[in-house]
PLY file of the C-alpha trace (Angstrom):
ply
format ascii 1.0
element vertex 110
property float x
property float y
property float z
element edge 109
property int vertex1
property int vertex2
end_header
158.06 -47.11 -68.56
160.10 -50.27 -69.21
160.87 -51.24 -72.77
158.47 -53.78 -74.37
161.19 -56.36 -74.58
162.41 -55.90 -71.04
165.38 -57.73 -69.67
165.22 -61.24 -68.37
165.84 -59.92 -64.89
162.87 -57.57 -65.17
160.45 -60.27 -66.30
161.40 -62.61 -63.50
162.82 -65.22 -65.88
166.47 -66.01 -65.55
168.32 -68.09 -68.04
169.66 -71.27 -66.59
173.36 -71.51 -66.13
175.28 -73.82 -68.46
175.64 -76.27 -65.57
171.85 -76.26 -65.01
171.24 -76.71 -68.74
173.66 -79.63 -68.82
171.99 -81.21 -65.79
168.59 -80.82 -67.43
169.86 -82.45 -70.62
171.39 -85.30 -68.62
168.13 -85.84 -66.77
166.14 -85.91 -70.03
168.69 -88.25 -71.56
168.48 -90.54 -68.55
164.68 -90.62 -68.78
164.87 -91.42 -72.50
167.41 -94.18 -71.89
165.15 -95.71 -69.24
162.18 -95.47 -71.60
164.17 -97.22 -74.32
165.20 -99.96 -71.89
161.58 -100.43 -70.77
160.42 -100.61 -74.38
163.10 -103.16 -75.24
162.01 -105.26 -72.27
158.40 -105.11 -73.44
159.46 -106.12 -76.96
161.40 -109.10 -75.61
158.42 -110.15 -73.47
156.04 -109.90 -76.43
158.40 -111.84 -78.68
158.58 -114.57 -76.03
154.77 -114.67 -75.84
154.53 -114.94 -79.63
157.07 -117.78 -79.67
155.14 -119.58 -76.93
151.84 -119.15 -78.79
153.40 -120.46 -82.01
154.75 -123.47 -80.11
151.21 -124.33 -79.01
149.80 -124.23 -82.54
149.06 -127.65 -83.93
149.76 -126.64 -87.51
151.40 -123.85 -89.38
148.91 -120.94 -89.57
149.17 -120.83 -93.36
148.38 -124.54 -93.59
145.38 -124.05 -91.29
144.05 -121.22 -93.46
144.53 -123.31 -96.60
142.66 -126.21 -94.98
139.78 -123.92 -94.04
139.59 -122.57 -97.59
139.56 -126.12 -98.99
136.82 -127.13 -96.55
134.74 -124.05 -97.46
135.01 -124.92 -101.16
133.97 -128.47 -100.40
131.03 -127.25 -98.30
129.87 -124.89 -101.05
130.02 -127.67 -103.64
127.95 -129.98 -101.42
125.49 -127.16 -100.70
125.12 -126.47 -104.44
124.38 -130.15 -105.09
121.79 -130.16 -102.29
120.13 -127.03 -103.65
120.06 -128.62 -107.10
118.39 -131.76 -105.73
115.79 -129.70 -103.88
115.15 -127.81 -107.11
114.63 -131.07 -109.03
112.20 -132.32 -106.39
110.30 -129.03 -106.51
110.10 -129.16 -110.33
108.92 -132.77 -110.28
106.16 -131.92 -107.81
105.27 -128.61 -109.42
105.82 -126.64 -106.20
108.15 -123.90 -105.12
111.63 -124.85 -103.96
111.09 -123.04 -100.66
108.15 -125.39 -99.93
110.39 -128.42 -100.48
113.07 -126.87 -98.28
110.57 -126.41 -95.47
109.33 -129.97 -95.90
112.84 -131.30 -95.44
113.68 -128.90 -92.62
116.17 -126.84 -94.60
116.20 -123.26 -93.33
116.85 -120.11 -95.30
120.37 -119.90 -93.89
121.26 -123.55 -94.54
0 1
1 2
2 3
3 4
4 5
5 6
6 7
7 8
8 9
9 10
10 11
11 12
12 13
13 14
14 15
15 16
16 17
17 18
18 19
19 20
20 21
21 22
22 23
23 24
24 25
25 26
26 27
27 28
28 29
29 30
30 31
31 32
32 33
33 34
34 35
35 36
36 37
37 38
38 39
39 40
40 41
41 42
42 43
43 44
44 45
45 46
46 47
47 48
48 49
49 50
50 51
51 52
52 53
53 54
54 55
55 56
56 57
57 58
58 59
59 60
60 61
61 62
62 63
63 64
64 65
65 66
66 67
67 68
68 69
69 70
70 71
71 72
72 73
73 74
74 75
75 76
76 77
77 78
78 79
79 80
80 81
81 82
82 83
83 84
84 85
85 86
86 87
87 88
88 89
89 90
90 91
91 92
92 93
93 94
94 95
95 96
96 97
97 98
98 99
99 100
100 101
101 102
102 103
103 104
104 105
105 106
106 107
107 108
108 109
């Protein structure tokens, strides 16, 4: 009966020679180098696309966001004034504000 550990020759597995190991390392290294080169090319392409997209922007993105925020504040102030006016009309008539909104065509989401 063979020993549980057995020799590499008995199990059918032979250790690769140092030359084979070196060739395998070189092949893996070559694959990794190619992968790095491909990744660097992709990065350069993406950076070029980003630069092109930025060139097409009319304004700086931060300025655009700030303008949108300012416009939203302005909209909310106007909406609050409109809601207040509808409330005054409803109070003066003695009806619910929702009835006045419907009369003037103001929806629930307006």
